[in-house]
C-alpha positions in Angstrom: 0.1 0.0 0.1 1.1 3.7 -0.7 -0.2 6.6 1.6 -0.1 10.4 0.1 -0.1 13.1 3.2 -1.8 16.1 2.2 -1.4 18.8 5.1 -2.6 21.4 2.7 -5.5 19.8 0.5 -7.7 22.4 -1.5 -9.7 22.3 -4.2 -7.9 23.6 -7.5 -8.9 25.4 -10.6 -6.8 25.3 -13.7 -8.2 27.9 -16.3 -6.9 28.0 -19.8 -7.2 31.4 -21.0 -5.6 32.7 -24.6 -3.6 36.1 -24.5 -4.0 36.5 -20.7 -2.8 40.1 -19.3 -3.6 41.2 -15.9 -6.3 43.7 -15.4 -8.6 43.0 -18.3 -11.7 40.8 -18.9 -11.4 37.4 -19.9 -13.0 34.4 -20.7 -12.1 31.0 -20.7 -11.9 28.4 -23.2 -11.1 25.3 -20.6 -11.3 24.9 -17.7 -11.1 21.8 -14.9 -12.0 22.3 -11.3 -10.9 18.9 -9.2 -9.4 18.0 -5.3 -6.0 19.1 -5.1 -2.7 19.4 -3.4 0.4 17.7 -4.3 -0.2 14.5 -2.0 -3.7 14.3 -4.2 -2.4 14.9 -7.3 0.0 12.1 -6.3 -2.7 9.7 -5.5 -4.7 10.2 -8.4 -1.8 9.3 -11.2 -1.1 6.4 -8.8 -5.0 5.7 -9.3 -4.5 5.7 -13.0 -1.8 3.7 -12.7 -3.5 1.1 -10.5 -1.7 1.2 -7.9 -3.2 0.7 -4.3 -2.7 4.3 -2.8 -4.9 5.5 -0.2 -4.5 9.7 0.5 -5.0 11.3 4.2 -4.5 14.7 5.3 -6.8 17.6 7.0 -9.6 18.8 5.4 -11.6 21.7 6.7 -15.4 23.0 6.3 -17.4 22.9 2.8 -14.1 23.1 0.9 -13.6 19.7 3.0 -16.0 18.1 2.3 -16.2 18.9 -1.5 -12.0 17.8 -1.6 -13.8 14.0 0.0 -16.6 14.0 -2.3 -14.3 14.4 -5.0 -12.0 11.7 -4.5 -14.5 9.4 -3.8 -16.3 10.5 -7.3 -12.4 9.2 -8.4 -12.1 6.1 -6.8 -9.8 7.2 -4.7 -9.8 5.8 -1.3 -9.1 8.6 1.2 -9.1 8.8 5.1 -8.5 12.6 5.9 -8.6 14.0 9.4 -11.2 16.8 9.6 -10.5 20.0 10.8 -12.6 23.6 12.0 -11.3 26.1 9.5 -11.9 25.6 5.9 -9.7 24.2 3.4 -8.5 26.5 0.8 -9.2 26.8 -3.2 -6.1 27.3 -5.8 -5.9 29.0 -9.2 -4.1 28.3 -12.1 -4.2 30.0 -15.2 -2.1 28.9 -18.5 -2.3 31.3 -21.8 -1.9 28.5 -24.5 -0.8 31.4 -26.9 2.5 31.4 -25.0 3.1 29.1 -22.7 3.0 31.4 -19.3 1.2 29.9 -16.4 -0.3 31.9 -13.4 -0.4 30.3 -10.0 -2.3 32.2 -7.1 -3.0 29.6 -4.1 -4.2 30.4 -1.1 -2.8 30.1 2.3 -5.0 27.4 3.4 -6.6 26.6 7.4 -5.3 27.4 10.7 -4.9 23.9 12.5 -5.0 23.2 16.1 -2.8 21.1 17.7 -5.1 18.8 18.6 -5.9 18.5 14.5 -2.3 17.7 14.2 -1.8 14.8 16.8 -4.7 13.7 15.6 -3.5 13.6 12.6 -0.3 12.1 13.3 -2.1 9.0 15.2 -4.5 8.3 11.9 -0.7 8.3 9.6 0.9 5.7 11.9 -2.6 3.8 12.4 -2.8 3.5 8.4 1.1 3.0 8.4 1.2 -0.4 10.0 -0.2 -1.6 6.2 2.3 0.9 4.2 5.0 -0.1 1.9 6.2 3.6 1.1 4.7 7.5 2.3 4.8 10.4 0.3 4.2 13.2 2.3 3.7 16.7 -0.3 3.2 19.9 -0.3 2.9 23.0 2.3 2.1 22.7 5.8 -0.9 24.8 6.7 -0.9 27.6 9.3 -0.3 26.2 12.9 1.9 23.0 11.9 5.3 23.1 12.8 8.3 23.4 10.2 9.7 20.1 11.8 6.3 18.2 11.3 7.1 16.1 8.5 10.6 15.4 10.2 8.6 14.5 12.8 6.4 12.0 10.9 9.8 10.9 9.2 11.0 9.3 12.4 8.0 7.6 13.1 7.6 5.6 10.0 11.6 5.3 9.8 11.0 3.2 13.2 8.4 1.4 11.2 10.3 0.2 8.3 8.3 2.4 5.5 9.7 4.3 2.7 9.6 7.6 3.2 9.3 10.8 0.0 9.4 14.0 0.9 8.1 16.5 -1.5 7.6 20.2 0.0 9.9 23.5 0.3 11.5 26.0 2.3 12.1 25.4 6.3 9.9 22.1 6.0 12.5 21.0 3.8 15.6 22.0 5.5 14.1 20.3 8.7 12.9 17.1 6.7 16.1 16.6 5.2 18.1 16.2 8.4 15.4 13.5 9.4 17.0 11.4 6.7 14.2 10.6 4.7 14.5 8.1 1.5 13.9 10.1 -1.1 12.9 13.7 -1.7 12.1 15.4 -5.2 12.6 19.3 -5.2 12.7 21.4 -8.6 15.4 23.6 -9.2 14.4 26.4 -7.6 13.5 24.4 -4.6 16.9 23.0 -4.6 18.6 26.0 -4.7 16.9 27.3 -1.5 18.0 24.3 0.0 21.5 24.2 -1.0 22.2 27.5 -1.2 23.2 28.7 -3.8 21.8 29.3 -7.8 22.8 27.2 -10.5 24.2 27.9 -14.0 24.5 24.7 -15.6 24.1 21.0 -15.6 27.2 20.5 -13.6 26.3 22.8 -11.0 22.9 21.1 -10.2 24.6 17.4 -10.4 26.7 18.7 -7.5 23.8 20.2 -5.6 21.9 16.9 -6.2 25.1 15.8 -4.0 24.9 18.0 -1.7 21.5 16.9 -0.7 22.3 13.7 -0.3 25.4 14.7 2.5 22.6 16.9 4.0 20.5 13.8 5.0 18.6 12.8 2.1 19.3 8.8 1.1 18.0 9.7 -2.3 17.4 13.0 -4.2 15.6 13.3 -7.7 15.9 17.2 -8.5 13.0 17.9 -11.3 13.8 20.2 -14.0 11.5 21.2 -17.3 12.9 17.9 -19.4 13.4 15.5 -17.0 15.7 15.2 -13.8 19.4 14.9 -12.1 19.3 12.1 -9.5 21.6 10.6 -6.8 19.6 7.2 -6.5 21.2 3.6 -4.9 20.8 -0.1 -6.4 22.5 -2.5 -5.4 24.7 -1.2 -3.0 26.0 1.5 -5.1 25.3 5.2 -5.6 24.2 6.2 -9.5 24.2 10.0 -10.3 21.9 10.2 -13.9 20.7 12.8 -16.2 17.0 11.6 -17.7 15.6 13.6 -20.3 13.3 13.4 -22.7 13.0 16.1 -25.8 10.7 19.5 -25.8 6.9 18.3 -26.1 4.1 20.7 -26.7 2.6 21.3 -23.7 -1.3 21.8 -22.9 -0.1 23.2 -18.9 2.4 22.4 -16.6 0.2 22.6 -13.4 0.9 19.0 -11.9 3.8 17.6 -13.8 6.0 17.4 -11.0 3.6 15.3 -8.9 2.7 13.3 -12.0 6.6 12.6 -11.8 7.0 11.6 -8.3 3.6 9.6 -8.7 5.6 7.6 -11.7 8.7 7.2 -9.5 7.0 5.8 -6.8 4.6 3.3 -8.8 7.6 1.9 -10.1 9.7 1.6 -6.7 6.3 0.1 -5.5 6.8 -2.7 -8.5 10.7 -3.0 -7.4 11.5 -1.5 -11.1 15.4 -1.2 -11.9 15.9 2.2 -10.9 16.9 3.0 -14.5 13.0 2.2 -15.1 11.9 4.2 -12.1 13.4 7.4 -13.5 12.6 7.1 -17.0 9.1 6.2 -15.6 9.0 9.0 -13.9 10.0 11.5 -16.6 7.9 10.0 -19.0 4.5 10.4 -16.6 5.3 14.2 -16.1 5.7 14.8 -19.6 2.9 12.8 -20.3 0.7 15.4 -17.9 1.7 18.5 -19.5 -0.6 17.0 -22.5 -3.8 18.0 -20.5 -5.1 20.6 -18.1 -5.8 19.6 -14.6 -3.1 17.7 -12.3 -1.8 14.1 -12.0 -3.9 13.6 -15.3 -1.8 10.8 -17.4 -3.3 8.2 -20.2 -1.5 5.1 -19.4 -1.8 3.6 -22.6 0.5 6.5 -24.1 3.6 5.8 -21.4 4.8 2.8 -22.9 5.7 5.2 -26.4 7.1 8.2 -23.9 9.3 6.2 -22.1 11.0 4.9 -24.9 11.6 8.2 -25.7 13.3 9.0 -22.7 17.0 9.1 -22.8 19.6 8.7 -19.9 23.3 9.6 -18.9 25.5 8.5 -15.8 26.9 11.3 -15.0 30.0 9.8 -13.0 30.5 6.0 -12.4 28.9 4.3 -9.4 29.9 3.7 -5.9 29.3 1.3 -3.4 27.8 3.1 -0.4 28.9 2.0 3.3 
């Protein structure tokens, strides 16, 4: 079983607006409204890939009820802690004429210490039957920045593989707890290691730095793929995986689809090369659709065949 954690779940609106300009009145040509938040998006893709997944987190007020109802309509198993304050609504505007994307994310509800403790109890109960727990997205108000780190330590004692996709101080704290996998994008990675990247050499160095900070494996996502420091058969490998640019409908949630693809392949115990190629393929395939976490599984074999991989350094034995 795979569990996805979304502590700041949302209703996500994705709007396609040609020639979008601030201060003007516009009409959409396409729009979607669905339950969202990074962990929810990961769960949606995993469900599409026929993997056993449960989505959990916080859900509050009428918006929280709508989140749970939409997940149930999509046949995504879920078990959320209900909170007093209303969950958030996020809006993404995609301009198909230039490919630009504008996101407006609400801050979200405040969560009480009692609600936080209720969630921890629920997660540890669910994790008794889990192999992988994915913790993704921002923390709502009232949740300490080290909360992911504390959950990682709890889950490691249960021998559950931990995957983290967040940013800022919660990511810094989480890395110190030595999660199995982290998956920042380039901007999040720059913030984590404390410097900007100019080229792939800088990015490869940064991935190694993330390992030194505490993560066991690190996947840094980029628009065309990723750079990954991974472990297979007791050896650490540094790899660059990419795909040629594709005409995109929207990039909203492509990183979530990438992570879901990786987790799906990892859950099936595929080789690390297969995991990374499949992750990149899922991320690329998701850009063809408006709405986060949406992919067409029948297209994936073809897209995987279009991916390329390069070993950046010779594998080294992990002590």
